[in-house]
N, C-alpha and C positions, 0 to 999 in steps of 0.2 A: 504494500500500500504506500502511496506517495503522500507523505506528510510535510512536504516542502512549503505548503501554504501557512503553516503555523507561525513562522517568524513574521511574515507579512501581516497575519491576523493580529498578533500581539503588538505590532507597531502601529496598529490603528489607534492605540491608546493615545499616541501623541501626534497623529497625522493632522494635516491642515483641514481635512474634511471633518474630523472630529471637533476641531477648534471652531470651524465655521458653524456647525450645527449646535455646538454648545452656546455660542453667542446668540444665535437666532432663537434657540429654545429659551434662553434666559430672557430675551425680549418678549417672547410669547408668554412667559411666566408673569412678566409685568402686566401684560394685557389681561390674561385670563386668571392666573393664579392669585394675583394680588388685587386686581381691579374688577374682575368678573366680566371682561369684554370677550365676547365670542368671536375672535378673529380667526377665520379660516382662510386668510389670504396672506400669511406671513411670507410666503414665497413671492408675493407681489412686492413687498418691501425689499426683499433681497434682490429681485430682478431690477427694480428701479435703481437701487443703489449701485448694483454691478454695472448697469448700462451707463449711468451718469459718470461713474469712475472710468470705465473703459473708453467711452466715447471722448471724454475730455482729454484723456491721456494719449490716445492714439490718433484721433482726428484733429485735435486742436493743440496738441503739444503742451498741455498744462503741466506744471511741476507737480510733484507728488502731493504736497499739502493742498494745492488748489483742487486737484482731482478728488481727494478725500472730502474736502469741504463741499464740492459740487454734489457728491453722492449723499452727504448728510442733508444738504438743502433739498435735494430731490426727494429723499425719504420724508422729510418734514412736509413738503408740499403735497405728497401723496397722502400723508396722514390727514391733512386738512381736507383734501378732496374727498376722502372716504368719510371722515368724521363729521364734517359740518352737516350733511343732510341726514345722517343716520343716528348719531349719538343721542339725540333727543327721543328716539323711538325705542321700541323693545329690542332686546339683545339679539333676537333672531334676525332682525332686519340687517344688523351689522354683519352677521355671519354670511347672509346671502350676498350682500354687496361686496364684501371682501373677497370671497371665493370667485365671484364673477369678475371683479376688477383685476385680480391676479391673472386670470385666463385671458382677459382682454389685452393686457400688456404683453403677454407671451405671444399671442397671435399677431398683435400689431407690429412688434419688432421683427417678425418674420415676413412682413409684407414687402413685396419687391420694390415698392415706391420708396421705402426707407433703407434699402440695402446699403446705400452709400455711407450711411451713418451707423446702422446697427449690424451690418454684416449679414442680414437675412438669416436663413437657416444655418449658415456656416458659422455664425457668431463672430467674435472678435478675438484676435490674437495680438500679443505684444503689449498688453496693458501693464505687465509687470516690470517693464524695462526701467522706469524711474525708481521703483522700489528696490530692485536688485542692484542698482548703481550705488546705493547706500550701504550695501552689505560689508560689514567689517571683518567677516570670517575669511581666512586664507582660502584660495581656490585649490582645494584638494578633496579627496574622497574621505568622508567620515562614516564611521560604522556605529550603529546603535543595535546591539545584539548581533544578528547575522545579516541585517539589512544595510546596504550602502546608501549614503545620502550625499548629495552635492552640497557645496557651501550655500547655494541659494535655498536649498531645502531646509538646512539648519537655520538660516536667517528668517525665513517665513514662519517656521515653527516657534522660534524664540519670540519673535514679535507677537505672534498669535497667542501664545500662552500668557505673555505679559498683558495683552489686551483682555484675555479672559479673567485674569486675576484682578485687573483694575475694574472691569465691568462688574464682577461679583462683589467687590468691595463697595462700588458705587451703589448698586442695587440694595445691598445689605444696609448701608447707612441711610439710603433714601427711605427704606421701609421702616426704619426705626425713628424717622423724623415725624413731625406733625403732618407733613404731606402724606407720608406712607400710612399713617393711622387713618387719615381721611379716605384714601382710596380703598383701604381694607374695609372701612365702614360702608363705602359704596357697594363693595362686593357683597356684603352681608345684607344690607337694607338701604338702598339709595334714597327711599322716601324719608327714612329717619334722618339721614345726613342732610337732605334738602330742608327738612323742618328746622334744622339748626342754623339755617341761613347760609349754607355752603353752596357754591355754584357747582353742582354735580357735573354739568355739561363741560365746564372748563377743566375740571380735574380728569374727566374721562379723555378729553382731547390731549391733555398733557401726557397721560399714560400711553395713549396710542402713539404719540410722537416718540417718546423715550424707547418704547419697545421696538418701534420701527427702525430707529437709529441703531439699536443693537443688532437687529437683523441685517442692516446695511453693512455694518462692520464685519459681520460674519461672511457676507457675500463677497466682500473685497478680499478677505483672506482666502476664500474658496477659489477665486479665479486666478490668483497670483501664480500658483504652481502649475496650472494647466492653461485653460483658456475660457472665454465666456461663451457658453452654449445656451441658447434659449430654452431648450427642452430640459435643462437642469432645474428649471423653476416651474415645473408643472405641478398640478395639484398633489401629486405623489410626495413632493418635497414638504408641503405643509403637513400632510398626514405623518410623515416621518418625524417632523418637529413635535407634533402633538403626542406621538408615541414616546419620544424622548422625554418630553416634559412630564407626562403622566407616569412614566417609568420611575423617574427620580423623585418626583413630588412637585406638583404644580405650585404649591405655596411655600417653596423653599428656594434658597439661592444656590446651594450646592447641588440640589437635585437635578436641574437640567444639565449641569456640567458632567456629573457622574453618569447621568442617564445617557448622554451622548457617547461617552466612552463604552458603556455596557452595550448600547444598541449596535454600534459599528463593529465591536469585537464579536458579539453574538451573531450578527448578520453574516460576517465573513467566515466565522467558524462554522456556522451551519451550512454555508455554501460549500466549504471545503469538505465537510463530512458527508454531505449529500452527494457530492461529486465522487468521493471514494466509494460510497455504497453503490452508486450507479455503475461505475466502471468495474466494480467487483461483482456485478449482477445480483447484488443483494436486494436492491430496489429496482423495479422495472421502469426506469426513467430514461428518456433520451436526454441529450445535452440541452436541447431547447426547453425541456420541461423542468430542468433543475432550478433555473432562476425563479420561476413562480412558486415552486415548492418552499423555498427558503422564506418567502414572504408569508406563506401560509403558516409556517412554524412560528414566525415572529408574531403574526396576527393572533394565533391561538394563545401564545404566551401573554400577549397584551390583554386578551379577554379574561384569562385567569387572574391576571394582576388586578384588573378593574373589579372583578367579582370578589376576590379574597383580600385585596389590599388597595382599595380605591384611592387612598391618600398617597400612594407611591412608596418607594423605599424609604425616603427620609421625611415624608410628610406626617402631619399629625391628623388623626382621624376627625377631631373636632373642626378642622378647617377644610374637610373634604366636601362640605355642602355649600352650595352657592345659590344666591338669590338672583338667578339670571333667567 
């Protein structure tokens, strides 16, 4: 049996993909876990941020700081666009609007009329050039375990995990502040918070912006080692993020981070094990069927988690109920 996939699976713990989804899931936790906003379009925030960053970097030659700023401004504008017409309504309206908006963006950037800017279905390459020019690591091969990494790989993972640590500290402090206590109150009973004279609409919009910005930072980290592909921000991405958030604990800060690590390790591990069982003829599966089966395994695991531990691994049961 070929177990060569194990080193790559274990290195998912520190991979840019894990970092990106940890940041985006932490933003989703701000939306849903702490504020009670049913956002099913976090992939939309990631897509907007990634395209603003990549387009300004490759088409207009912006320096790195300006491209990052453009991505954050884009995510903020997207939050206003979604939040202004929906946040005064019931939570289910927000869920419908966000999932639709994320799909509209994905199809729009693939339109031939915008190919000169968005790259169409081919996406955008080269957005990482300005970031990699700041790389302080010597240009040689690095090894973590049995897996080789380039200096650019080490650079993006270093910056990514620093961002995760800073984002976690920011959210932790934010939720311990008076602002955090108000949004938690909105999650539990927004009518009670409104009766105390608080502008519930304003606090919801602020939470939507903050969570969207965290998703944007994750998207930037995600495209630096590879390229920007529009299909990476399909509805599947949002459901991955919900799985990660619920796995670790929606009302926690560490939960989405640990949840991202567990999710990608388990997904790659199950893929490798199913591949071995299929090639050994223990499971009657073709190579095409192996991919969907791993998602079935993860889906069943999530169902069991929701049934037996709805608060997630790190969450508290008393916070697992939401007034949405």
